[in-house]
N, C-alpha and C positions, 0 to 999 in steps of 0.2 A: 504494500500500500504506500502511495506517495505521502510524504510528510508535509501536506499542504497547510497544516494548521500550526506549523512551527512558530513559536513566539506568542501564541494565543493562550489565554488562561480562561478556563470555564469553571464557573461555580456550580456545584451540585447541592441543591438545598434539600435536605432530608433529615428525618428523625426515625426513631424506632418504629418498626412496622412497614418500612419501605419494601416494595416488591423487589426481591433480590435481583432477579434478572433485569429489571427495568433500571436499576442503578449500575450493576456490574457490567452488563454488556455495552451500554452506551459509553461508560467510563473507559472501558478497554478500547472501543472503536475510536474515541477521541484521542486517547494517548497514542494509539498506533498511527493516527494521522498527524501526530506531532504536538498536540495540545498538552498543556499542563492542566490537570484537574485538581480542584480543591473541594473537599466535602465540607459544607457549611451546615452547622446544626445548632440546636438550642443550648447544649452543654458540651464541654470538652470530654475527651475520652473516646468511647466507641458508641456506635449505634448498631442495632440488630435488625437484620433483614427478616422478611417473611417469605418462605418458600413453600408453595403449594398450600398445605394446611398446618404447617409447623413453623416455629422459629428457625431462622437460617443463620447465615454467616454474620459475624461482627465486622464492621468497617470502621476504621479510624477516622475521627473527626479532625480536620485540618485547622478549621477556624470556627469560632462560635459566632452566632448571629450578633452578639454584642459588639464584636470587633470587626466583623466583615464589612467592607466598603464596596458597593457596587461598581464604583469607578475603577477598581483594580481588575475587573473582569471584562472579558470580551463577549461572553455569552452566559446563559443560565440554562441548566437542566433541572427539570422537575419530574422525578420519578413518581410512579404511583404506589399502589398498595393502599388500601382503604384507610388504615390507621395513620399512616404517615401524613398526608395532607390534612386529614381531619384534625390532627394535633397542631400542625404548623399554622393552620388558618386562625387559630385562637391566639396566636402570638403577634402582637402589633408590629414588632421589629421584622419578623419574617414576612408579613404582608407588605410592609413598606419596602423591604428589600426587593421583592418581586415587582412592585409598582415602579421602582426606580429603573429597572431594566427596560420595562415597557416604555416609560416616558423618555428614557434615553435612547430609544430606537435600537437597542441591542437585541440580538437574536435570543429567543426563548424556545426551548424544546420541552414539551410536556406530554406525558403518556399516561393512559389509563385514568386513574383518579387525580393525577397531577394537576389537570386544569381547574380543580377546586380552588387552588391558590389564585388563579386568574379571576375566578368568580369573586373571591373574597377581596381581591385587590381592585375590583371595579373597573377592569380594563377591556372588557369584551364587547362593548357596544360596537355593532357593525362588523364584527370579526367572524369569519367562517372557520370552524374547527370541528374536531372530533374528540372522543373520549370514551371511557367505559360507558356503556349505554345508560346506567343509572344516573349519570350526571346530566343527561339530556335536558331535563326540565330546569335544573339549576342554571345551565348555560343559557337557555332561551330566556329565562327570567332576568338574566344579567345582560341581555341585549345581544348575545351571540347567536350565530346561525349554526346549529348543530347538524352534522351530516354523519352518516354511517359509512366511512371510507377508511381504508388501511392507513393512509397518511394524508394529511392536509397541510398545505402551506398557505398562509395569508399574511402578507407583509413580512414581518420578521418573526412570525410564530409558526412553529412546526408542531403538529399534534398527531398522536396515534391512539388506538383503542385498547391494545392489550399486548401481552408478551409475544404472541404470534406475529405481531406487526414489527417487531424489533429490527429485522434486516432493512426494511424500507424506511423505518423511522431513523435509524442510524445514518443511512446514506443521505437522506434529505437534511438531517440536522447538520452533518458535515458540509454538505453543499451550501447550506444557508450561511454558515459561519465563514466559509471560503468566500462567498459572494460579498458578505459584509466587509471582510478584510480587504478584498480587492477594490472596494469603493473608497477606501480611505486614502487620501493623498496627503503627503507631508509637504508643507511649505514652511520652511524655517521651523519655528517653535509652535506652529499652529497646525492642528489636524482639521481637515475638512472632510466631511462625509458626504 
């Protein structure tokens, strides 16, 4: 795989109960493409994944939400797992972290229940996206257009429904970050997107 994301850093916002494959597989794909990833969570230490119907693997937390700064990152990954975003969306700092990526025009990739964070951040008005089917009404009530498709891109947002969609999700996520990076032009000390 070409290392097209060299020099890019992607935040992965998650807490206990993240769907293991929806964090681990995109993280691996991003790193193979040359990106640095950092797991951002509520507390330091480790967070535990959910795999099928049991607790899964522990993942080290790199940065807590108390010290994470959106401007340090080029993109954001929101893995699913029902428990993960349900807990994160009750934390104002986590919600503001997501909102900052959206308002900053930075790429966001969200899968399965991950779009719940976008609902909570109030950023879906007029946006076309997909998710785990149970979020359909929440997304529509938040002004989004929910569709049942493997992967959906709308502006700087990439979404998918479930772990089976991960190959398409990972490809589209990497493409979106590549395109965003290609649009940045350096002129002296100023970045223009």
